[in-house]
C-alpha positions as a printed NumPy array, in Angstrom:
array([[ 64.233, 100.965,  80.212],
       [ 60.888, 103.036,  80.86 ],
       [ 60.461, 101.129,  84.392],
       [ 64.053, 102.774,  85.175],
       [ 63.354, 106.091,  83.893],
       [ 60.331, 106.511,  86.258],
       [ 61.467, 105.041,  89.176],
       [ 64.745, 107.799,  88.587],
       [ 62.263, 110.775,  88.712],
       [ 60.271, 109.349,  91.363],
       [ 63.281, 109.062,  93.37 ],
       [ 64.379, 112.614,  92.021],
       [ 61.237, 114.153,  93.274],
       [ 61.141, 112.219,  96.779],
       [ 65.072, 113.267,  97.221],
       [ 64.036, 116.986,  96.552],
       [ 61.271, 116.704,  98.821],
       [ 63.349, 115.727, 101.571],
       [ 65.154, 119.034, 101.096],
       [ 68.363, 117.849,  99.031],
       [ 69.417, 120.857,  96.473],
       [ 67.826, 120.24 ,  93.446],
       [ 71.07 , 120.621,  91.27 ],
       [ 72.797, 118.145,  93.335],
       [ 70.37 , 115.399,  92.876],
       [ 70.068, 116.012,  88.94 ],
       [ 73.738, 115.947,  88.671],
       [ 73.994, 112.886,  90.761],
       [ 71.354, 110.807,  89.221],
       [ 73.276, 111.865,  85.585],
       [ 76.323, 109.974,  86.836],
       [ 74.616, 107.083,  87.151],
       [ 75.459, 104.328,  84.233],
       [ 72.925, 101.743,  83.671],
       [ 74.163,  98.165,  82.72 ],
       [ 72.202,  95.336,  81.317],
       [ 71.491,  92.849,  83.898],
       [ 73.222,  90.18 ,  82.21 ],
       [ 76.454,  92.516,  81.652],
       [ 76.012,  93.865,  85.318],
       [ 76.264,  89.966,  86.785],
       [ 79.469,  88.759,  84.882],
       [ 81.844,  87.78 ,  86.918],
       [ 84.986,  89.44 ,  86.083],
       [ 88.682,  89.125,  87.021],
       [ 90.135,  91.455,  89.768],
       [ 93.814,  90.918,  88.598],
       [ 95.231,  92.021,  85.43 ],
       [ 96.212,  89.9  ,  83.029],
       [100.071,  89.507,  82.538],
       [100.461,  90.866,  85.879],
       [102.8  ,  88.248,  87.948],
       [102.078,  87.308,  91.768],
       [104.744,  87.35 ,  93.743],
       [104.442,  85.486,  96.982],
       [107.503,  85.973,  99.679],
       [107.345,  83.317, 102.621],
       [110.139,  83.177, 105.335],
       [113.588,  84.829, 104.561],
       [116.591,  82.426, 105.83 ],
       [119.766,  84.327, 104.955],
       [121.999,  81.009, 104.687],
       [119.514,  79.636, 102.068],
       [118.981,  83.021,  99.93 ],
       [122.894,  83.596, 100.052],
       [123.535,  80.467,  98.383],
       [121.086,  80.974,  95.723],
       [122.022,  83.928,  94.623],
       [125.685,  82.723,  94.258],
       [124.762,  80.291,  92.093]])
């Protein structure tokens, strides 16, 4: 973790030297969330559990009318 802290401080100094507002740089870098490498590389499902996927094909009125009346 020391490596990350050193690089963050160097990056902070670099941005300030390039003319970025010190308060903005510090606030933005505080918002960064560091994760363990293995945690960050885990594949996450983009579909929430319990959701139903609906697939709609071509609408055919006579077929759909017969199905609804059944």
